C-alpha positions, 0 to 999 in steps of 0.5 A: 882189720877185716882181713885179720879177723877172717882166716884164708881157709874161711875166705875160700870156703865163703867164696865156694859157698857163694859160687855154689849158690849162684850156680844153683840159682842159675840152674833153677832159673833155667829150669823155670824158663825151659819147661823141658827141664822140669820134672813131671813126676807130680803132674798134674798137681792141681786142676786143669782147664779145658777151653771150649770154643762154643757155648753150652748146648752145642756138639763141642760142649757136649763132647767136652762134658762127656770126656772131662769127668773121666779125664778127671778120674784118671788124672786125679785132678778136676778138669774144669770146662771154660766155654769161650765162644766167638769167631768159630772157636778161634778165640778159644784156640788163641787163648790156648796158644798163649797159655803157659806150656805146662799141660794145665790148659787144654783145648778141644780143637775143631775143624773150623778153628784149626783148618777152615778159619785159618784158610779164610782169614789171618789169625794170631796163631799158626795151627801147626806151630802154636799147639802141642797136639795130644790126639784126635778124639772123635769124628762126627757127621753134619746133617741137613735139617729144615723147619717142617714148613720148608717144602723139601724133604730130600736133597733133590727136592732141596735143589729144586727149591733152591733153583726156584728160590735162590739165596735161601738162608742157611745157618751154621755154627759160625763163619768157617765152621764145618757147616759153613763149608759143607754148604759152600761145597754143596753150592759148588757141586749143585750150582745153587745159591744159599745165603750163609747166616753164621751163629756163635754156636750150634745150640743158638742156630737150632733154637732159631730153626725150631722157632722158624726163624731159619729154614735150613741148618747144616748141623752136627748130628749129636745136637740135632738128633733129639729135635729130629726124633721129636718131629720138630725138624726134618732130616734131609741127608747126612754129609759123611761117606755112609749113613749113621746108625742113629738115623739109618733111614736118612740117606747121605748127600752122596746118594743123590745122582751127581753128588757121589763125591760129596763128603763134609765130615767133622772132628774134634781133637785135644791140644795144648800150647806149643812146647808142652813137655813130651812126658805131659803130652804122652800122659794126656794122650794115654788118658784121652785114649783110655777115656774114649774107649771106656764103655760108658763114654763110647756108648754115650758118644755113639748114641749121639752119632759121634764116632770115637776116633782117638789117635797119637799126636803124630797121627793127629798132625798128619790128619790135620795137614790132610784136612788143611789141603782138602778144605783149602781147595774148597775155600778157594773154589767158593771164594770164601772171605772174612 
C-alpha cells in the first residue's frame, strides 16, 4: 500500500536527501574531532584562561598580570588569570596539556616546569610534545639575597661563610625551580654545601626571608627589588651574564674569581595545548609580540629587571631544546632527585 502512495521520483528524492544529511552530519563530526578543519575567523569569541603555576606576589604572576590586560585589548576578549600553584609550576603545565586544543587555555610556561622538573622526575606531560609553543615572552635574572643579619655581603664572603657553616639553608620558589638549580650550580662550582628549602612560590619565600626565617634566597630580581631597595635584605650578586640596570652596583656571580663561567638566567614563555590550530597560534604570537613591545608594558618590565624577549614559536622550540641540554648536565652533575 505504501509503495502505491509514494511515487518512484519521490522515493529517489527522499533517499538523496537522507544521504546528503548523513554526509553533512559526518562532515560536522569530523570537524569537531579535528580542530584543524574548524574555521577560525571568529577566534576568540569568548574569554581566555591564562594558567599561572605560582601564587600571586611572585615574578610569574607579576609578568602575567602585566601582559594580560593588553592581550585582552588586542583580542577583544577577557584574559582571565588562573593561579594554580604547586610542584614548581608543573601542576599548571599539566592542566594546560590536558586542555582542549582550541586556543582558549594558555599557560605562562617557566624554565622550571618545562626544562628542570622534567629532568629531575617523571611528569604526566612531555614539554616538547604536549604543548603548542606560542613564543618566548621575557628573560630575567636571579639574584642572591640574604637577611641583613647574615655576615656575607659579597660572593667571596658567602663562600667563606659556607665553608665555616656547611648546609646553610637557602630558599627557592620550588623543587626544580631556576633558583634551586642556580644554587646547585653554585655548589658544584664552589665546592660548598647548601641545604635547599623549596617553597610554593617566590612571594612566600621572600616573606620568610624578610622575617628572618630563611638566611638566603636565590630569587628573581623583579619581586625582590622593592625589598632590596627598602633595605630589608642584602643583594649579593646577580646570576646573569651582565649586571642589571635596576641594580647596577650589584655584581654578577661570574665577576668572582674562579666563577667566570657561572650563569643561571630565567625565562617565561606562552604555550597552549598540543594540536592547537596554526592560525590561532599565529594570532596569539603576533598579539604577544605586540604587547611585549608596547612602551608601557616594556617600561614596566624593565623597571623590575625583566627583559622583553618575544620570539616565534620555532625560535621558542629551539631555545627550549638548548636549555634542556644545558640544565640536564647540571641536574646530573648535582645528582638532583625528586
